[in-house]
Each structure stands twice: as C-alpha cells, then as structure tokens.
N, C-alpha and C positions, 0 to 999 in steps of 0.2 A: 665271370668266376671271381669269387671273392679273394683277395690277396691272402696269401699263406706265408707265415714267417715260422722257420724251424731254427731253434738255438741248438748247436751241436758242439762237439769236438771230433777231431779226426780218428781218433783211436776208439771210438764208441760204435760198436756192431749194431746196437738198436738204432742209431742215428742213421747209419747206412741203410739199415730195414726199412725206417721210415722214409727215408729220401727215395728209395727204389719203389715203395709203394706209391708215393706220390706222383713219381715219374712214369709209373706203368699206366696211370690213369690219365698221363697227359697234362699234370698240373704243375705249373711254373710256380717257384717258391723263392723267397729270400732266405737265403742260409746265414746264420751269424755263428762264427766261430768264436766260442768264448773263450778257448785256449789261446787263440791269436789276439783276442781282444777281451783281456779280463775285466777291464770296465763293464762290459756289456753283461757280464753274469750277474751283477747287481740288478740291472735293468730286467733282466729274464726272471730273477727269483722274486723281484717285486710284481711283474706281471704276472707271474705263475703263483700267485699267493703263498710264497715261501718255498715252493718246490725249488729244489737245487740240484737235481739231476738232468742228464741230458738224454734224449731229445727233450726240449718242451715245443711243443706245436700251438700255434694259432692261426685259425682260420677267420679272417675278418677280425673283429676284436672277440671273438669266442677262444678262451682257452681250451683246448681238446686235452692236453695232457701229453703223455709219452707214446712210445711206440705201441704198448698194449692198449691203450686207449683209443688211439686212431685205426689199429688193427680189429677192435671190437666193434667200431662204428661201420668198417667196410662189411664185416662179417653179418652186422645186422641189417645192412643196407640203408645205414643213415649218413654215411660219407657223402655221397653224391648230393643229397638235398642240402646237406650243411655248407659245400662247396659253391652250390649254384647261387647266383645273385638274387 
C-alpha cells in the first residue's frame, strides 16, 4: 500500500470524516496537524498547489484533495486501485 499523508486540524469535521474513511479501509496514514505545527501549513499549501483548506490528502506523490474528493474516489471504485502499490 502506498503511504498516505493527511494534513488536518483537530476542529475539522471533514478531517475526521476523511480519517474515518481511511481507517475503515484499514489504511494507515501519517497525520500532520497544521494547527499544532503552523509551519507545516506552508508545506501543505505548496504540495496542494495553493489549496489552503484541510484536509489535504496525499496518496504516495498523488494529491487527492479533500474529503469530498476522496469520498468521490471511493464511490467510483477508484480509491482502492490508487492505494495499491
């Protein structure tokens, strides 16, 4: 499985939903709390091509986007192939 990174804040409901979706699939992920580590927000924004909202989700080197994007991939049956090595 490809490494998954998710940039979050603790007060974000969409962040929780994205983490719940990944966890329900047995996906382990690295969570970066940009509220606790403000310097990482600039990193997130750069990696996400200017997107500043959370969550921002990366599977391997692929920027997936936010919760709506990953939920759409799941509904379309495209998330599992993206996660696979």
